[in-house]
Each structure stands twice: as structure tokens, then as C-alpha cells.
N, C-alpha and C positions, 0 to 999 in steps of 0.2 A: 149481641156481639157474637160472631161465629167463632168456631174453634180455629185456633191458629196452628200453623205448622211450626214445630219447635226445633231449634238448632241442635245439631249433634254435639255431644259433650266432649269433643276432642280438646277443648281448651282447658279442661280441668287440671288442677295441679296434681302432679304425681311426686311421690317421695323417691328417694334413692332405691333402685332395684337391687343394690348390692346386699341389703340386709336379708334378702330372701334366698341367697345362693350359698352353696356349700364352699365356704372359705375358711375351714378350721385353721387356727394359728395365725391368720393374716390380720393385719391391723388397718382400720379404716377410720377416717374422720367423719363422725356421724352426730346427729342431733339426739336429744333426749327422747323425743318421740320415736325416732328410729331405733334407739337402744331398747326401748320397751318392746317394740315390734320384734327386734332380733332375739331378745330373750324369750319371747313367746314362741317364735319359730323354732329356736333351738330346743325348747321344751317339748315340741311336738304338739302344739296347740292345734285343735281341729275346728273349733267353732268360736268365732269372735263376733260380738254384737255391741253396738254403741249408738248413741245419739250425739251429734256434734256439740262440742263444748271446749272452749279454751281452758287450759293450754295443751290439751292432749288430743285434739281432733285429728292431727296428722298421723297419729299412730295407725289409724285405720287405713290411711293412704298407703303406707308401707305394707301393711298386712294384706290389703287388697291385691297388691302386686304379687305377694307371696302366693295368694290363692289362685292367681292366674298360672303360676309355675307349678303349684301342687294342687291338682284339681280336687283332691279329697278334702281340702280345707274349705270351710265356709266362712265368709266375712260379710257382714251386712251393716247398713245403716238402718237402725230400727226407728219406729215412729216416736218413741220416747225412751227415757232411761229405764223406767220400770219394765217396759216390754223387753228392752235389751237385756236387763238383768235376768228376767225370767227365761228368755231364750238360752242364755249361757248356763243358767241353773239346770234347765232341762237337759242340755248336752252333758253337763257334769253328772247328772243322775243316770245318763245312758252310758257312763263309763269312759268318756273321752275328756281330754283337757280342754278347758274353755276359759274365755276371758271377756271382761266388759270394761273398757276405758270410759271415764267420764270426768267432768269438772266437779268441783266440790258441791255445787248446788244439786247435781244429779243424785247425791246421796240422800237428799231430802225426798226426792221422788221415789227412790227405791226402798225406803226404810221399812215399809210393811213387809215386802218380800224378803228383805235382808234379814230381819229379825226372825221371821217364820222359816225362811229357807235354811238358815243356819241350824235350826232344830232337825232338819231332815238329814244332816250329815253328808253334804255333797263333797266330792273329792276332785282334786285337780282343777280348782275353780279360783281364778284370780280377778280381783278388781283393781285396776289402776286408776287412782284418783288424783286430780290436780287441785291443790289448795293454792290460795292467792293471798299471801301476806301483803297487807296494805290495800287490798281491794283495787289493784291497779287496772284490772281488766274485767272484773266481774262485779256483782251487786253487793257483795260483802266479803269479809275475811273470816268466815266461819272455819272452825277447826274440825275436820271430819273424824279425828281420832275419838271424839266424844261419842259420835254415832257408832263407830266401830266397837267401842267399849260397851255401849248400850246393847248392841247385838252380840257381843262377846265373840268377835272375830279378830284374829291377830293382825297387827300392823307392822309392815316393814318400811323403813325409811333409808333408801340408799344415800351414800354420801358423795358419789361421783357418777359420771356418765358410764364408766366401766362397771361400777356396781349396779347401776340401773339395769344394764343388760344381764349381769350375773345374777342379781337377786330377783329379777323377774322370773328367770328360770327356776331359781331355788324356791320361789313362792309356790310354784306348782307342786314341788316336792313336799314342802311343808304342809300344804293343803291336804295332800294324800296321807300324811302322817297323822294329822289331827282331825281329819274328816270335817273340815270347816272351810268356808271361803276365806281367802287371805287378801288383805288390802296392801297394795304397794302405793305409798303416799309420796307424791312428787309436789314440790313447791315451785312457784314460778321462777325463782332464781335459778333453780336447777333445770327446769323445763325448757329454758331457752339457751342453755349452754350447748356447745359442740366440743367434742374432745376425741382423741384417738381411742378407739376401742378394739381390743383383740377378740376376734370371733372364736367361738367354740364349735363343737360338732352339733349338727342338727339331728335330733332323735326322730328320724323318719319312722322307725319301728313303733314308737308311741303313737304318732299321728295315724298310722295305718292299722293300729290294733282294732280288733273287732268290737263293734258297739255291743254293749251288754246292759240293757235296762232290766235290772233284777226285779221282776214282778213279785217274786216270792218274799222279797224284803218288805213290801207294803210301805210305800213312801207317804204315809198318812199321818197328819198331825194329831189325830184323835185315837191312835192305836191303844189297845188295852195293855196295861202293864200289871204285873203282880202287885197287889197291895203291899206297902203303901206307895210304891214307886209310880211316878208319872214321867212321861217321856221328856217334857220340858225340864222338869227338875233334875232328871238324870243327866241331860246334856249340860246343865249348869254345873252339876257336881263334877262331871267328867272334866270340864274346863279347868276347875280349880283343884283337881286331884282330891275330891272329897266323896267319891262314890263309895258308900259304906261297905258294900259287899262286892269286891272287884270281880269275883267270879261270875257275877251277873252280867258283866259288861257285854258279852256277845249272846246272851240268852234271853234278855228281856225285850220283848216287842221288837221294834225296828232299830234300837240303839246300835249304831255301828261300832265295830271294834276299832279302837283308836288309842294312841298314846295320850297321856294327859297333857293338855296344851301348855300349862305353865311349866311342867317338867321338861317338855321338849324344847321350849324357848330358852330355858335356863341352861341347857346343854349345848346350844348352838355355838359354833365357832365364829359366827359373824360379828358378835360384839367383842371388841378387844379392849383390854385394860393394860396400859403400859405405864410403868413408874420410872421417872427420872431418878438418877442415883441419889439425889438429895431431896426427893419429893416430899414436901410438906403441904402443898396445896394441890387441889384437883379441879378438873373440868369434866363434866358430863356433857358431851356434845352430841346432839341428836341430828341425824340425817345430814342435810345440806350444811347445817351450822358447823359440822366438823371441819370443813375446808376453811371457813372463816376463823374458827377458833385456833387452828394450827398456824394460820398466818399471823394472828395476833400474838401467840406465844413466841413464835420465831422472831417477830419484830421486837418483842420485849427482851429477847435473849434469855428466856426463862425455861428452856427445855429441861435442864437438869433438876429444876425445882418443882416440876409439875408432874402430876399423874393424870393421864387422859383416858377416859372411858369413851370409846367410840361406840355410840348406841345406834344400832340398826333396827332392832326390834323395840319400838316404843310402846307396844302393848301386845302381850303382857311384858313387863320388864324382866330382865335376867337378874333375879333378886340376889344371887350369890355375888355377882360382880359389883352391883350397886352397894351391897353390904361391905364388900372388901374395900372399895375406895373410901367409903365413909369411915371405916375403922382405922385406916392407915394414913389419913390426912387430917389437917386441922381445919381447913376451909375448902368448900367445894362450890364451884359456880356451875349452874345448870343453864345451858343455852339451847334454845329450840325456837322454831317458828310458830308464831301466833300465840296460843294460850299456854299457861303454865301447866300443861297436861302432865308431862314427865316429872316436872318439879314437884307437883302435888303428890305424885306417887312416891317420889324419893323421900319426901317429908314423912309420908305414912310409914315407909319402911324404917326410917330413923326413929320413929316414935317407939318402936319395940326394941331399940338398942340401948344398952346401958351407957355407952359412950360413943359419940359420933362427931364427925366434922360439922362445923357450922355451915348451913346451906344458904347460898346466895342465888339470886336470879330475878325472875319477874315478880315474885311475891314480895321480895324485899326492895323492889323498885330499882334494882341495879341494872336490869335489862328491861327495856320497854316492852309492853305487851303488844302494842299495835305496830304496824308497818314491818318491813323486812329487816331482819337482824343482820347487821354488817360487821366486818372486821373491826371497825372503829368502835362500835357499841360494845363489842366483847372486850376489846383492848382496854377501854376506859374502865369497864367493870373489873377486869383483872388487875389493872393498875391500882384501883381503889383497894381491892382485896389484898394486894401484895405490898401496898404502900409505896408504889413507884409511879412515875409519870409515863403515860403511854405515848401521847403525841408530842413531838418536838414543837416548841413555841412557834416556829416559822410555819409549820403545817397548819396549826390552829389559826394563825393569822390569814393564811391563804384561803382556808375554808370560810372564815368569816367574811373575807373580801368577796368571795364568790357568792355568798348568801346575799350580801348587800347589792351586788350587781343584779342578781336574779329578782330579788323581792322589791327593790327600791327603784333601780334605774330601768330595768327591763320588765317591770310588772305588767302583766296583761291577764285578762279573764279568759280562761280556756273553756269555751262553750262548744259542745259537740255540734257538728254540722252535717247535713246530708251531702252526699257526693253530688257534683254537678250533674244536672239532668235526671236526678232520681225520680222515678215515677211515684214514689210514696210522698215526696214533697208536693208534687202536682195534685195527688189525691187529697192530701191534707189541706192544701190551699182551697180546693173546690169545696170540701166539707166546711171549712171555717167560713167561707164566703156565704154559703147557704144558711148556716146557723146564725151568722150576724144579721142576715136579711130577715129570717123568720122568727128568731127567738131573742136576739140581742144577747144579754147576759144570762138569760134563763135556759141554759143548757149545761149539762154535766158530761164531760168527756172522761171516759175510763180507758186507759191504755193497757198495753200488755208488754211482753219482753221481746225486743227485736230491734231492727234498724229504726222502725217507726217510733221508737221511744223518743227520738229527736223532735217529734211533733210537740213535745212538751216545752221546748225552749223557744225564745223569740226567733222569728217574728210571729209565729202562729199561736204559741201558748195554748195548745189544744190538748192538754191532759191535766186532769185534776188528781189522778191517782194511778199507780200501777203497782203490782206486787210480784207475781211470779208467773211462769208460763201457764197460760190457760185460765188464770184467775180473773182477768179483766171482765169477761162477760158475766161470770157469776157474781162479782161485786156489783156490776151494773144492775143485775136483776135484783139484788138485795136493796140497792138504793131505790129502785122503782117500787118494790113492795113495801119499803119503809114509808112510802107516801110522798116521795119527792114530786114537786110541781114542775120541776125542770124537764125538758126533753132529755132523755138519757141515751147516750151514744157510746157504744163500746167498739173498739177496733182491735184487730188481731192480724197477724201475718199468716201466710199460707203454711209455712212449716210448723208454726205454733198451733195452727188450726188442727193439723194432724197429730201434733204432740199431745195436746190435752184440751183443745177447744171444742171438740165434737160433743163430749159429755155435757159441757156447760151449755151448749146450744140446745141439746135435747131437754135439759132441765128447764131452760127458759121457755121453750115451747110448751112443755108439759104443764108448767105452773103458771102459764098465762101472763108472762111478762109483756110489757109494752115498751119496746125499745128498738133501736137500730143497731145492727151489727155490721160494721164496715170491715170487710176482709181485704187487706192490702196484699195482693198476690203478685209478688215480683219473680215468681217461678224458680225460687231457689231458697236455700238456707243462707241468707246473705250475711248475717251478723257474725258468723263463725267461719266463713271461708268458702261459700258457694258449694256446699255439699248437696247432693240430690236428696229428694224426699219423695213420698208416695205420689205427690202431685206435680213433680218436676222432673224433667230430663227423660223420663222413661227408661232409666237404667238403674241397676243396683250398684252397691259399693264397688263391685268388681267389674263394672262396666258391661254387665250383661243386659240385654234388652228385657224390659218388663212392662207391665201395664202402667198407664198414667191415670190416676184417679182424679176425676173432675169434681172440684169443690161444689160447683153449681148443682150437679146431679145428686151429690150427697146431701146438700142442703134441702133440695126438693123432697128427698126421701124422709127428711125430718119434719115435713109438713109445716114449714114456716109459712107465714101469711103473705110474704112477698119476697121475690129474689130476682136479681138482674145483674148481668155482667157488663161493666163499662171499661172503656179505655181511658185512664186518667189523663192522658195527653190531650184528649178531646174534652176541653173544658165545658163546652156547651152541653154535650151529651151527659157528662158526669153531673153537672149541677142540676140539670133537668131531672135526671133519675133520682138524685138525692132529695129534691123537693117532693117528688112523688112518693118516695119511700118513707119520708118523715110524716106523711099524712096517714100512713097505715096504722090501724089499731091492731096491735099484736107485735109479733116479732118479724121485722123486715130485715133482709140481708142484701147489701150491695157489695159486689165483688169488683174491686178496681184491679184489673189484670193488665200488667205490662212488664216485660222482662227488665230485670235489674240493669241500670244504665252501664255499669261496669262490664257486665256480661255481654250486653249488646255491642259495646265497643270492641270487645275481644272477638266476637263473632264476625263483625265487619272486617276486622283486620285479617282474620283467617280466610274469609271469603275473597278478600282482595288478593291474597297470595295465590 
């Protein structure tokens, strides 16, 4: 199959250009993604790198527009999250403000660099991370705060879209105080909100300040420290305000001079504690849950009886404010999204107090751990704690009636489907046809993460396992080396191939696996909104022309035993090629290349105009 001419990217979605302009004091209705971008622009961010991932992928769209207005700013789609993190880390080490937005699963990809990079003491470095309570649009509802605590980097959780903008800006300042990356945690309920946001001043002077990579500081993990001090131990002690000889702070090795992280967070004005005039009960509301908690308290009419700690910094906690609300109330409800992360820390603080409020929350089963926390959940927990009824009987009946309608009268199975005309469905049908013909049931399909995950559902049922981006081919190799008598087939998408599939392919070739890799190349990052990647569009995130990397040529360089490109819409050619590839002893690669049907439709519409 010859090389095709690819359509221009004029159809790509752009976010609002207002977030990039100088409008201090003016108010605009913007989305959460745009608020993150605006906060970064106001902070004077210079380098931003990311890999697409819901719910924060459109942050890059806004920042890409800003980079077109301010040429000194660099914004990129990186090949994966770890690469993006390392790009942003390098920029922070060079003395400029940088950011890397990602979904929660991206934290798994960057963890090695996150833990080690924090030891280097980067400044002005922010990670915007989207968590997904209820796993509504991702593979799990992991809580990234545990990884942030593991790496010992602070976490900020804004409570509104205005705070998303404001605290993204403040996160850069906090990073410069404590000499650490700072995580801004966004949950999906907040990520898809829109609200009026008042813009601040853009710090052009910060963005334009001269790059200064201090080579004399030696950014090395193995630097020599005076005995018995070690650099990693020193960073750990600095975080917890336990560095034994504080005068050493700027004299030992490369340890950066910085304020003690726990002390800085405890003094921040962002966390507010407000007592009603007759407050006997309290709520510690974290991030987005603050909105829901305040609605529940207002609905109950209990404002005067409640003390409310609005918690923006969930790690480390502001211990003085947590201690105060525990000392001055009888019962405290902790509300947060996903795991009882803050609640556990609050319990730990209470363990060292002679007298404290009784603590309620997820650990006491008053708030569910799973799924998104709503006003009704908080209201019922508060009602139980206060000895009052939260929901009027008629509302309970209305909710129950709605459940019956949904689950009994309108029940249906929600099975994901390919878009009409999807080339990956055609490629999957050809693969399943050949496998049925040659092997019957004696074939093992290992998938990956992308649109093609829907090959696992009827009518094709062409996936026996998938795990995480780039893992499919390595698992398939393991199944082969375990002695499987089945024909082993792994499939992967084009964006995932560049993300983390190449190293798995090198490994399969080097270790003499015998399998077929089926690359479903739809010329885009389809699952997260049609973003460009190194093998698609020939443009960067800022729409600048760049090279297009050909997967076929890359695969040839890896010395696979067979490689061919097919058009999956050509059923005869595709099935004939698959039969040929499946007879190969070694690693065979078939690339089914055809533009995503949705993009093709948009291109046709633009051409017609």
C-alpha cells in the first residue's frame, strides 16, 4: 500500500481563545480545562507537555492557542506521559515555569520520574491530574493522592472553577517555595463544569525571564553529602521539618534552599475554617465536595450549628486547622472523592489529641467509598449525625420511582459500539474471519487500550485480555513463552504504538517471540478527541508543521520477520495478508491503515464547502 496524502488538520477542535488574552478584571464563562489553562497563562508558564487523557485533554487546546499568541511559550503533545513529565521537569530545572496535565492513569506512567524528580528540587512545576470517581470514563477510579504522598509532593484540590484558575496559578508559587512539583487534583464532577471566572493579570515578565540551568548545582541523584547525610534522606526530612541541622540546608550537596513543606501548607490562607454561632458539629470538605457539602448544610438549615473546614490542600494537611475543628466540635464528617485519604490522616491527627470530636466518613460507612459523592449522600450522613431527616418523603418516593423506571421498565444492556464505518471494526472482522478459518478456537487475542478495545464485545469477541497502554504485546509475548499452543495475536493502535508499544516490540523481536502484531492505524488519537501524534497529521499541538513518522519504517528498523500495510476496507487484501503473516515463524506485523471514519466525514464536509 503506497503512502497516502493526509488531510489538513483544519477540522481539529479549538478551545476558547479568550483564556490567552490580557483581560484582567473581566469575567468569562469558561470550562474547567480552560480555567487550568488560564491559571497557567497568568502564572507565566513557558513549557507545557502532555499526552491526551480525559478529562483534562482540552487544557492543551487552550494553551496551544496561547502559544500562538505568545511565541516564547512551548506547548506539545508528547509521545507518552512520562516523556511529557520529563520535558516539563527539564524546563523547571532550566528555571522557567512548566506544567504537565494528565488523567489519573498517567500518574502510573510517570511514577519513577515523579519520585526521583522530586528529589532534584524542581521549582515552578505543576501537574494537573484528573481523577475519575465511579470510573465513568476511564479504566478505574484510582486516587492519585496516594501516589503524590508516595512521592512526597503537595496536592491542591480546588473547590470551584474560579478556584481552579486561581489555585493553578498559586500552585506554581507554592512549587517555588517548597522546591517540589505540585499536583492540582481535579475530579470529573468539577472537570466538566462551566462557570463565570474573573481573570487576573498575566505575568509576562515571568514567562520572558531568562532561562538559567544552574550547572554548578549538579542535578544528580548520587551527589556526595557530608556523612551521615544523604540527599534523599535530606529531602524527606525537609518535607517533614525534621532536618536536624537547618544551617546545612543550603550547604550540603545539591539540596535546594526551601521552606519546610508542612510548615508552608499549614500557613496557607487557602484552607478556611468557619464556625457557626452555635457550632457543635463539623464538616471537613475536600475540593469539589465543598460545593456539595454546603448545599446539603443549607438544605438542612443547619448553618448556625456547623463548623466547616474547606480543605484545598489535601496533602499535606493543615494540621493546626484540623486540630482546631476536632477540638471545638463533638462530631465531624469528612467528605472527599474516592478513597478515605484525608479521613485517615484526620484520624491519625486525632490519635495524638487528649480530646477530640468523633470522626465520621468513609471509614465508618456513612459515606460510600466508590462512585461520585453527591449532595444527597452528604446530606443523609449529616442527617444521621445530627439526628434529623435530610430528604423529604416525597423526594425519596420520586427517586425510588425513577430507579424503578430506569432499572425495571427501561432496563437495557449498555454495550460499547464502534462508530458507523469505523476502519478498526473492518480490520477486526478480517482478523476474526481468518482466525476462524485457520485456527478455530485455538487462538489467543491480547488487546490494548484504545478504540479497538470494543473488539472484545459481541459480535467479534476478539479479546481475551487487556491491561494498560502498551502492555498487550508484552503479555502476548509472555503467553507465547509460557508454552501456549494457540496462535497468539496482539493488537495495538497507532497512538499507543508511539506511547509505549515500540519497546514491547523490540523486546518481542530480541527474545524470539512467535506472534502477530496487528497495528490498527486510524491516523489519530481517536479515543480521547482526535489529537495529533508522531504518526498523524504532521502537526504539533500548536499546529506547526512537523515530520510524520511512518510506523512501517520504524517496524522495519526493529528487524521484524514480516511487515505489510493494508487498507482494512479492502477485505480481500487484508484477509490474504493476514493469512500470509500468520504463517510466519517469528514476529510478524500487519498495519491496517485507514483514517478514522469520523475524521474522514469531517474532511469530506470541509472539502465540499
